[in-house]
N, CA, C and O atoms as CSV, one atom per row, in Angstrom:
chain,resi,resn,atom,element,x,y,z
A,1,MET,N,N,0.869,-1.022,0.157
A,1,MET,CA,C,0.022,-0.157,-0.152
A,1,MET,C,C,0.850,1.065,0.108
A,1,MET,O,O,1.661,1.153,1.030
A,2,LEU,N,N,0.589,2.000,-0.767
A,2,LEU,CA,C,1.175,3.339,-1.063
A,2,LEU,C,C,0.960,4.530,0.065
A,2,LEU,O,O,-0.107,4.595,0.675
A,3,GLU,N,N,1.951,5.395,0.289
A,3,GLU,CA,C,1.341,6.280,1.182
A,3,GLU,C,C,0.609,7.433,-0.126
A,3,GLU,O,O,0.858,7.473,-1.331
A,4,GLU,N,N,-0.331,8.260,0.687
A,4,GLU,CA,C,-1.394,9.134,0.210
A,4,GLU,C,C,-0.242,10.245,-0.619
A,4,GLU,O,O,-0.547,10.705,-1.720
A,5,LYS,N,N,0.659,10.483,-0.164
A,5,LYS,CA,C,1.825,11.463,-0.959
A,5,LYS,C,C,2.036,10.772,-2.445
A,5,LYS,O,O,1.957,11.424,-3.487
A,6,GLU,N,N,2.307,9.399,-2.390
A,6,GLU,CA,C,2.859,8.810,-3.554
A,6,GLU,C,C,1.795,8.783,-4.321
A,6,GLU,O,O,1.944,9.157,-5.485
A,7,ILE,N,N,0.686,8.413,-3.946
A,7,ILE,CA,C,-0.243,7.982,-4.572
A,7,ILE,C,C,-0.929,9.523,-5.689
A,7,ILE,O,O,-1.388,9.529,-6.831
A,8,LYS,N,N,-0.682,10.727,-4.612
A,8,LYS,CA,C,-0.912,11.979,-5.475
A,8,LYS,C,C,-0.184,12.235,-6.288
A,8,LYS,O,O,-0.655,12.762,-7.296
A,9,GLN,N,N,1.235,11.990,-6.222
A,9,GLN,CA,C,2.068,12.067,-7.246
A,9,GLN,C,C,2.012,11.268,-8.476
A,9,GLN,O,O,2.194,11.800,-9.571
A,10,LYS,N,N,1.817,10.262,-8.373
A,10,LYS,CA,C,1.561,9.032,-9.309
A,10,LYS,C,C,0.300,9.615,-10.160
A,10,LYS,O,O,0.218,9.878,-11.360
A,11,ILE,N,N,-0.573,9.714,-9.196
A,11,ILE,CA,C,-1.728,10.700,-10.132
A,11,ILE,C,C,-1.416,11.781,-11.170
A,11,ILE,O,O,-1.744,11.833,-12.355
A,12,LEU,N,N,-0.677,12.658,-10.402
A,12,LEU,CA,C,-0.366,13.964,-11.263
A,12,LEU,C,C,0.669,13.768,-12.179
A,12,LEU,O,O,0.764,14.519,-13.150
A,13,GLU,N,N,1.557,12.740,-11.972
A,13,GLU,CA,C,2.471,12.234,-13.159
A,13,GLU,C,C,1.844,11.688,-14.338
A,13,GLU,O,O,2.231,11.893,-15.489
A,14,ILE,N,N,0.714,10.879,-13.946
A,14,ILE,CA,C,-0.183,10.199,-15.634
A,14,ILE,C,C,-0.819,11.421,-16.022
A,14,ILE,O,O,-0.882,11.687,-17.222
A,15,LEU,N,N,-1.342,12.270,-15.094
A,15,LEU,CA,C,-2.233,13.643,-15.710
A,15,LEU,C,C,-1.511,14.450,-16.397
A,15,LEU,O,O,-2.134,15.341,-16.974
A,16,LYS,N,N,-0.086,14.417,-16.556
A,16,LYS,CA,C,0.844,15.270,-17.250
A,16,LYS,C,C,0.653,14.941,-18.665
A,16,LYS,O,O,0.958,15.741,-19.549
A,17,GLY,N,N,0.076,13.598,-18.940
A,17,GLY,CA,C,0.096,13.110,-20.111
A,17,GLY,C,C,-0.842,13.659,-21.225
A,17,GLY,O,O,-0.784,13.419,-22.431
A,18,ILE,N,N,-1.947,14.654,-20.374
A,18,ILE,CA,C,-3.231,15.354,-20.895
A,18,ILE,C,C,-2.819,16.536,-21.284
A,18,ILE,O,O,-2.468,17.359,-20.438
A,19,PRO,N,N,-2.791,16.802,-22.520
A,19,PRO,CA,C,-2.729,18.370,-22.983
A,19,PRO,C,C,-3.904,19.121,-22.991
A,19,PRO,O,O,-4.918,18.521,-23.347
A,20,ASP,N,N,-4.001,20.282,-22.684
A,20,ASP,CA,C,-4.952,20.923,-23.196
A,20,ASP,C,C,-5.104,21.270,-24.587
A,20,ASP,O,O,-4.202,21.909,-25.129
A,21,PRO,N,N,-6.148,20.924,-25.245
A,21,PRO,CA,C,-6.092,20.959,-26.831
A,21,PRO,C,C,-5.913,22.183,-27.432
A,21,PRO,O,O,-5.399,22.262,-28.547
A,22,GLU,N,N,-6.319,23.240,-26.752
A,22,GLU,CA,C,-6.239,24.647,-27.221
A,22,GLU,C,C,-4.525,25.340,-27.218
A,22,GLU,O,O,-3.926,25.991,-28.075
A,23,LEU,N,N,-4.127,24.868,-25.889
A,23,LEU,CA,C,-2.982,25.659,-25.384
A,23,LEU,C,C,-1.757,24.870,-25.592
A,23,LEU,O,O,-0.674,25.449,-25.671
A,24,GLY,N,N,-1.875,23.229,-25.714
A,24,GLY,CA,C,-0.711,22.507,-26.109
A,24,GLY,C,C,-0.086,22.089,-24.724
A,24,GLY,O,O,0.902,21.373,-24.889
A,25,ILE,N,N,-0.258,22.231,-23.977
A,25,ILE,CA,C,0.249,22.236,-22.383
A,25,ILE,C,C,-0.344,21.353,-21.381
A,25,ILE,O,O,-1.541,21.466,-21.116
A,26,ASP,N,N,0.191,20.720,-20.958
A,26,ASP,CA,C,-0.224,19.556,-19.974
A,26,ASP,C,C,-1.362,20.220,-18.805
A,26,ASP,O,O,-1.161,21.406,-18.542
A,27,ILE,N,N,-2.290,19.689,-18.240
A,27,ILE,CA,C,-3.466,20.432,-17.300
A,27,ILE,C,C,-2.600,20.489,-15.986
A,27,ILE,O,O,-2.709,21.367,-15.130
A,28,VAL,N,N,-1.712,19.414,-15.948
A,28,VAL,CA,C,-1.126,19.890,-14.402
A,28,VAL,C,C,-0.137,20.876,-14.358
A,28,VAL,O,O,0.007,21.431,-13.269
A,29,SER,N,N,0.795,21.331,-15.563
A,29,SER,CA,C,1.304,22.332,-15.500
A,29,SER,C,C,0.637,23.771,-15.774
A,29,SER,O,O,1.160,24.848,-15.486
A,30,LEU,N,N,-0.654,23.580,-16.403
A,30,LEU,CA,C,-1.604,25.041,-16.783
A,30,LEU,C,C,-1.783,25.021,-15.350
A,30,LEU,O,O,-2.051,26.176,-15.019
A,31,GLY,N,N,-1.762,24.151,-14.191
A,31,GLY,CA,C,-2.388,24.702,-12.736
A,31,GLY,C,C,-3.903,24.023,-12.679
A,31,GLY,O,O,-4.613,24.303,-11.714
A,32,LEU,N,N,-4.378,23.165,-13.674
A,32,LEU,CA,C,-5.950,23.171,-13.279
A,32,LEU,C,C,-6.414,21.928,-12.391
A,32,LEU,O,O,-7.589,21.587,-12.254
A,33,ILE,N,N,-5.291,21.294,-11.799
A,33,ILE,CA,C,-5.828,20.082,-11.009
A,33,ILE,C,C,-5.580,21.042,-9.778
A,33,ILE,O,O,-4.482,21.593,-9.704
A,34,LYS,N,N,-6.625,21.297,-8.716
A,34,LYS,CA,C,-6.619,21.894,-7.646
A,34,LYS,C,C,-6.579,20.920,-6.611
A,34,LYS,O,O,-5.843,21.209,-5.668
A,35,LYS,N,N,-7.035,20.107,-6.566
A,35,LYS,CA,C,-6.795,19.090,-5.170
A,35,LYS,C,C,-7.294,17.660,-5.543
A,35,LYS,O,O,-8.270,17.400,-6.247
A,36,ILE,N,N,-6.401,16.736,-4.909
A,36,ILE,CA,C,-6.850,15.398,-4.734
A,36,ILE,C,C,-6.850,14.761,-3.485
A,36,ILE,O,O,-5.917,14.644,-2.691
A,37,GLU,N,N,-8.167,14.307,-3.394
A,37,GLU,CA,C,-8.428,13.579,-2.113
A,37,GLU,C,C,-8.454,12.350,-2.106
A,37,GLU,O,O,-9.007,11.764,-3.036
A,38,ILE,N,N,-7.856,11.640,-1.044
A,38,ILE,CA,C,-7.920,9.863,-1.218
A,38,ILE,C,C,-8.718,9.518,-0.016
A,38,ILE,O,O,-8.599,10.156,1.029
A,39,GLY,N,N,-9.537,8.506,-0.153
A,39,GLY,CA,C,-10.616,7.927,0.991
A,39,GLY,C,C,-9.687,7.087,1.441
A,39,GLY,O,O,-8.486,7.127,1.176
A,40,GLU,N,N,-10.447,6.050,2.369
A,40,GLU,CA,C,-10.046,4.926,3.096
A,40,GLU,C,C,-9.240,3.517,2.086
A,40,GLU,O,O,-9.655,3.196,0.973
A,41,TYR,N,N,-8.467,3.079,2.544
A,41,TYR,CA,C,-8.042,1.952,1.782
A,41,TYR,C,C,-8.686,0.879,2.022
A,41,TYR,O,O,-8.654,0.649,3.231
A,42,LEU,N,N,-9.449,-0.150,1.255
A,42,LEU,CA,C,-10.305,-1.119,1.220
A,42,LEU,C,C,-9.275,-2.272,1.266
A,42,LEU,O,O,-8.814,-2.664,0.194
A,43,GLU,N,N,-8.862,-2.868,2.472
A,43,GLU,CA,C,-7.930,-3.944,2.117
A,43,GLU,C,C,-8.480,-5.320,1.354
A,43,GLU,O,O,-7.950,-6.042,0.509
A,44,GLU,N,N,-9.662,-5.364,1.965
A,44,GLU,CA,C,-10.455,-6.627,0.915
A,44,GLU,C,C,-10.271,-6.588,-0.701
A,44,GLU,O,O,-10.144,-7.541,-1.469
A,45,PHE,N,N,-10.297,-5.192,-0.984
A,45,PHE,CA,C,-10.448,-5.252,-2.509
A,45,PHE,C,C,-9.318,-4.609,-3.262
A,45,PHE,O,O,-9.307,-4.371,-4.470
A,46,LYS,N,N,-8.022,-4.267,-2.070
A,46,LYS,CA,C,-7.055,-3.362,-2.509
A,46,LYS,C,C,-6.995,-2.032,-3.395
A,46,LYS,O,O,-6.208,-1.715,-4.287
A,47,VAL,N,N,-8.177,-1.311,-2.806
A,47,VAL,CA,C,-8.288,-0.220,-3.724
A,47,VAL,C,C,-8.840,0.973,-2.504
A,47,VAL,O,O,-9.334,0.653,-1.423
A,48,TYR,N,N,-8.639,2.255,-2.934
A,48,TYR,CA,C,-9.290,2.886,-2.074
A,48,TYR,C,C,-10.772,3.253,-2.352
A,48,TYR,O,O,-11.229,3.271,-3.495
A,49,ASP,N,N,-11.554,3.566,-1.156
A,49,ASP,CA,C,-13.071,3.511,-1.673
A,49,ASP,C,C,-13.397,5.136,-2.176
A,49,ASP,O,O,-14.578,5.478,-2.242
A,50,PHE,N,N,-12.566,5.888,-2.445
A,50,PHE,CA,C,-12.581,7.105,-3.484
A,50,PHE,C,C,-11.505,7.501,-3.520
A,50,PHE,O,O,-10.679,7.289,-2.632
A,51,ILE,N,N,-11.258,8.275,-4.741
A,51,ILE,CA,C,-10.379,9.134,-5.143
A,51,ILE,C,C,-10.897,10.408,-5.966
A,51,ILE,O,O,-11.245,10.297,-7.142
A,52,LYS,N,N,-10.924,11.569,-5.304
A,52,LYS,CA,C,-11.840,12.591,-5.904
A,52,LYS,C,C,-10.607,13.592,-6.293
A,52,LYS,O,O,-9.661,13.841,-5.546
A,53,ILE,N,N,-10.806,14.128,-7.633
A,53,ILE,CA,C,-9.647,15.126,-8.129
A,53,ILE,C,C,-10.756,16.185,-8.390
A,53,ILE,O,O,-11.836,15.945,-8.929
A,54,THR,N,N,-10.316,17.441,-7.911
A,54,THR,CA,C,-10.722,18.838,-8.021
A,54,THR,C,C,-10.006,19.550,-9.021
A,54,THR,O,O,-8.785,19.698,-8.957
A,55,MET,N,N,-10.784,20.046,-10.039
A,55,MET,CA,C,-9.987,20.183,-11.103
A,55,MET,C,C,-11.018,21.683,-11.736
A,55,MET,O,O,-12.221,21.880,-11.569
A,56,THR,N,N,-10.059,22.491,-12.432
A,56,THR,CA,C,-10.960,23.853,-12.887
A,56,THR,C,C,-10.630,23.498,-14.530
A,56,THR,O,O,-10.184,22.409,-14.891
A,57,LEU,N,N,-10.904,24.511,-15.351
A,57,LEU,CA,C,-10.875,24.551,-16.746
A,57,LEU,C,C,-10.269,25.925,-17.245
A,57,LEU,O,O,-10.395,26.853,-16.446
A,58,THR,N,N,-9.712,26.167,-18.292
A,58,THR,CA,C,-9.167,27.595,-18.603
A,58,THR,C,C,-10.028,28.533,-18.567
A,58,THR,O,O,-9.814,29.718,-18.309
A,59,SER,N,N,-11.400,27.836,-18.921
A,59,SER,CA,C,-12.765,28.836,-18.896
A,59,SER,C,C,-13.712,28.234,-18.673
A,59,SER,O,O,-13.657,27.025,-18.896
A,60,VAL,N,N,-15.095,28.875,-18.091
A,60,VAL,CA,C,-16.155,27.707,-17.953
A,60,VAL,C,C,-16.799,27.610,-19.108
A,60,VAL,O,O,-17.806,26.903,-19.071
A,61,MET,N,N,-16.495,28.165,-20.254
A,61,MET,CA,C,-16.938,27.800,-21.487
A,61,MET,C,C,-16.301,26.974,-22.292
A,61,MET,O,O,-16.619,26.784,-23.466
A,62,CYS,N,N,-15.232,26.359,-21.620
A,62,CYS,CA,C,-14.340,25.495,-22.223
A,62,CYS,C,C,-15.164,24.349,-23.305
A,62,CYS,O,O,-16.036,23.573,-22.916
A,63,PRO,N,N,-14.619,24.460,-24.861
A,63,PRO,CA,C,-15.260,23.578,-25.556
A,63,PRO,C,C,-14.608,21.969,-25.552
A,63,PRO,O,O,-15.123,21.091,-26.245
A,64,PHE,N,N,-13.707,21.776,-24.894
A,64,PHE,CA,C,-13.090,20.614,-24.611
A,64,PHE,C,C,-13.297,20.109,-23.390
A,64,PHE,O,O,-12.672,19.083,-23.123
A,65,ALA,N,N,-14.296,20.739,-22.247
A,65,ALA,CA,C,-14.549,20.266,-21.156
A,65,ALA,C,C,-14.576,18.565,-21.013
A,65,ALA,O,O,-13.779,17.887,-20.365
A,66,ASP,N,N,-15.594,18.143,-21.718
A,66,ASP,CA,C,-15.912,16.977,-21.373
A,66,ASP,C,C,-14.855,15.752,-22.187
A,66,ASP,O,O,-14.826,14.539,-21.979
A,67,LYS,N,N,-14.281,16.329,-22.873
A,67,LYS,CA,C,-13.094,15.363,-23.545
A,67,LYS,C,C,-11.692,15.276,-22.352
A,67,LYS,O,O,-10.953,14.339,-22.048
A,68,ILE,N,N,-11.746,16.463,-21.967
A,68,ILE,CA,C,-10.425,16.701,-20.719
A,68,ILE,C,C,-11.054,15.594,-19.410
A,68,ILE,O,O,-10.509,14.540,-19.083
A,69,ILE,N,N,-12.154,16.089,-18.886
A,69,ILE,CA,C,-12.651,15.139,-17.951
A,69,ILE,C,C,-12.640,13.650,-18.258
A,69,ILE,O,O,-12.161,12.907,-17.401
A,70,GLU,N,N,-13.176,13.067,-19.528
A,70,GLU,CA,C,-12.915,11.793,-19.428
A,70,GLU,C,C,-11.681,11.112,-19.595
A,70,GLU,O,O,-11.431,9.950,-19.277
A,71,ASP,N,N,-10.676,12.238,-20.308
A,71,ASP,CA,C,-9.416,12.066,-20.199
A,71,ASP,C,C,-8.577,11.777,-18.885
A,71,ASP,O,O,-7.585,11.061,-18.753
A,72,VAL,N,N,-9.350,12.641,-17.829
A,72,VAL,CA,C,-8.623,12.382,-16.292
A,72,VAL,C,C,-9.258,11.444,-15.989
A,72,VAL,O,O,-8.491,10.628,-15.478
A,73,GLU,N,N,-10.442,11.013,-16.016
A,73,GLU,CA,C,-10.628,9.695,-15.495
A,73,GLU,C,C,-10.318,8.736,-15.924
A,73,GLU,O,O,-10.132,7.914,-15.027
A,74,LEU,N,N,-10.088,8.231,-17.198
A,74,LEU,CA,C,-9.281,7.260,-17.881
A,74,LEU,C,C,-7.981,6.811,-17.596
A,74,LEU,O,O,-7.601,5.641,-17.561
A,75,LYS,N,N,-7.200,8.034,-17.355
A,75,LYS,CA,C,-5.983,7.930,-17.311
A,75,LYS,C,C,-5.646,7.828,-15.673
A,75,LYS,O,O,-4.657,7.194,-15.305
A,76,ALA,N,N,-6.412,8.404,-14.838
A,76,ALA,CA,C,-6.394,8.070,-13.422
A,76,ALA,C,C,-6.809,6.942,-12.679
A,76,ALA,O,O,-6.441,6.675,-11.535
A,77,ASN,N,N,-7.726,6.181,-13.498
A,77,ASN,CA,C,-8.671,4.754,-13.145
A,77,ASN,C,C,-7.406,3.864,-13.807
A,77,ASN,O,O,-7.155,2.844,-13.165
A,78,SER,N,N,-6.691,4.064,-14.826
A,78,SER,CA,C,-5.358,3.026,-15.425
A,78,SER,C,C,-4.765,2.715,-14.337
A,78,SER,O,O,-4.379,1.548,-14.259
A,79,LEU,N,N,-4.531,3.543,-13.285
A,79,LEU,CA,C,-3.482,3.392,-12.175
A,79,LEU,C,C,-4.229,2.325,-10.898
A,79,LEU,O,O,-3.612,1.958,-9.898
A,80,ASN,N,N,-5.686,1.949,-11.214
A,80,ASN,CA,C,-6.059,1.105,-10.318
A,80,ASN,C,C,-5.826,1.336,-8.672
A,80,ASN,O,O,-5.402,0.482,-7.893
A,81,PHE,N,N,-6.153,2.502,-8.396
A,81,PHE,CA,C,-5.891,2.913,-7.203
A,81,PHE,C,C,-7.406,3.018,-6.454
A,81,PHE,O,O,-7.607,3.154,-5.248
A,82,GLY,N,N,-8.332,2.921,-7.451
A,82,GLY,CA,C,-9.909,2.923,-6.540
A,82,GLY,C,C,-10.857,4.061,-8.089
A,82,GLY,O,O,-10.401,4.725,-9.020
A,83,GLU,N,N,-11.763,3.860,-7.787
A,83,GLU,CA,C,-12.885,4.709,-8.327
A,83,GLU,C,C,-12.768,6.004,-8.488
A,83,GLU,O,O,-12.902,6.623,-7.432
A,84,ILE,N,N,-12.552,6.692,-9.485
A,84,ILE,CA,C,-11.936,8.266,-9.558
A,84,ILE,C,C,-13.320,9.096,-10.007
A,84,ILE,O,O,-14.158,8.786,-10.854
A,85,GLN,N,N,-13.244,10.375,-9.046
A,85,GLN,CA,C,-14.545,10.855,-9.407
A,85,GLN,C,C,-13.732,12.308,-9.407
A,85,GLN,O,O,-12.998,12.725,-8.511
A,86,VAL,N,N,-14.079,12.984,-10.706
A,86,VAL,CA,C,-13.785,14.225,-10.868
A,86,VAL,C,C,-14.851,15.187,-10.925
A,86,VAL,O,O,-15.903,15.050,-11.550
A,87,ASP,N,N,-14.389,16.486,-10.000
A,87,ASP,CA,C,-15.305,17.281,-9.605
A,87,ASP,C,C,-14.799,18.791,-10.504
A,87,ASP,O,O,-13.579,18.954,-10.484
A,88,LEU,N,N,-15.519,19.766,-11.190
A,88,LEU,CA,C,-15.185,20.743,-11.510
A,88,LEU,C,C,-15.497,22.170,-10.372
A,88,LEU,O,O,-16.542,22.470,-9.794
A,89,ASP,N,N,-14.577,22.629,-10.358
A,89,ASP,CA,C,-14.539,23.883,-9.167
A,89,ASP,C,C,-14.427,24.986,-10.090
A,89,ASP,O,O,-13.497,24.947,-10.894
A,90,PHE,N,N,-15.273,26.024,-10.106
A,90,PHE,CA,C,-15.037,27.389,-11.073
A,90,PHE,C,C,-15.227,28.423,-9.525
A,90,PHE,O,O,-15.797,29.511,-9.610
A,91,SER,N,N,-14.921,28.141,-8.775
A,91,SER,CA,C,-15.083,29.290,-7.590
A,91,SER,C,C,-14.320,30.222,-7.844
A,91,SER,O,O,-14.814,31.349,-7.835
A,92,GLU,N,N,-12.735,30.054,-8.183
A,92,GLU,CA,C,-12.181,31.009,-8.693
A,92,GLU,C,C,-11.687,30.853,-10.346
A,92,GLU,O,O,-11.307,29.820,-10.897
A,93,PRO,N,N,-11.804,32.050,-10.866
A,93,PRO,CA,C,-11.171,31.746,-12.210
A,93,PRO,C,C,-9.666,31.469,-12.446
A,93,PRO,O,O,-8.761,31.971,-11.779
A,94,TRP,N,N,-9.517,30.641,-13.434
A,94,TRP,CA,C,-8.218,30.263,-13.986
A,94,TRP,C,C,-7.391,31.304,-13.914
A,94,TRP,O,O,-7.927,32.379,-14.182
A,95,GLU,N,N,-6.155,31.340,-13.614
A,95,GLU,CA,C,-5.433,32.243,-13.994
A,95,GLU,C,C,-3.790,31.569,-14.512
A,95,GLU,O,O,-3.286,30.583,-13.975
A,96,PRO,N,N,-3.228,32.253,-15.505
A,96,PRO,CA,C,-1.903,31.366,-15.687
A,96,PRO,C,C,-0.897,32.146,-14.668
A,96,PRO,O,O,-0.982,33.277,-14.191
A,97,SER,N,N,0.145,31.064,-14.499
A,97,SER,CA,C,1.241,31.526,-13.408
A,97,SER,C,C,1.971,32.711,-14.365
A,97,SER,O,O,1.696,32.703,-15.565
A,98,GLU,N,N,2.737,33.552,-13.932
A,98,GLU,CA,C,3.927,34.227,-14.502
A,98,GLU,C,C,4.801,33.616,-15.271
A,98,GLU,O,O,5.292,34.187,-16.245
A,99,GLU,N,N,5.092,32.430,-14.945
A,99,GLU,CA,C,6.159,31.463,-15.675
A,99,GLU,C,C,5.363,31.180,-16.821
A,99,GLU,O,O,5.793,31.546,-17.915
A,100,LEU,N,N,3.860,30.362,-16.716
A,100,LEU,CA,C,3.191,30.092,-17.974
A,100,LEU,C,C,2.734,31.175,-18.869
A,100,LEU,O,O,2.497,30.917,-20.049
A,101,ARG,N,N,2.607,32.242,-18.447
A,101,ARG,CA,C,2.476,33.754,-19.202
A,101,ARG,C,C,3.395,33.799,-20.018
A,101,ARG,O,O,3.132,33.774,-21.221
A,102,MET,N,N,4.817,33.884,-19.520
A,102,MET,CA,C,5.791,34.091,-20.623
A,102,MET,C,C,5.883,32.876,-21.377
A,102,MET,O,O,6.118,33.023,-22.577
A,103,GLN,N,N,5.767,31.867,-21.003
A,103,GLN,CA,C,5.665,30.700,-22.089
A,103,GLN,C,C,4.543,31.083,-23.089
A,103,GLN,O,O,4.777,31.157,-24.295
A,104,LEU,N,N,3.371,31.315,-22.582
A,104,LEU,CA,C,2.476,31.778,-23.525
A,104,LEU,C,C,2.322,32.882,-24.187
A,104,LEU,O,O,1.395,33.029,-24.983
A,105,GLY,N,N,3.506,34.101,-23.860
A,105,GLY,CA,C,3.674,34.924,-24.502
A,105,GLY,C,C,2.680,36.049,-24.342
A,105,GLY,O,O,2.539,36.914,-25.206
A,106,ILE,N,N,1.890,36.010,-23.045
A,106,ILE,CA,C,0.652,36.971,-22.832
A,106,ILE,C,C,1.242,37.817,-21.355
A,106,ILE,O,O,0.553,38.690,-20.827
């Protein structure tokens, strides 16, 4: 059984393989992943009872929202840690970091 920190790292590593279709930069580097919560380990089934990924998108009207969420679920579920739940959180608008702004030329 891995430590919670290790599980979160592995999830973030695999999510780095998902590019934002418009910007061509992975969703982790864009800062779209806000939080990963890990439930209790179910020894009987060798999985966690839940894994919740809270994320945002570059805009509320993102035309690729469904595809990005589907990719997050597929990639994270491929790790076999437990059923992945993806929640979108638009409580704060996405803002690129200063480093990302320079990379994007904005």
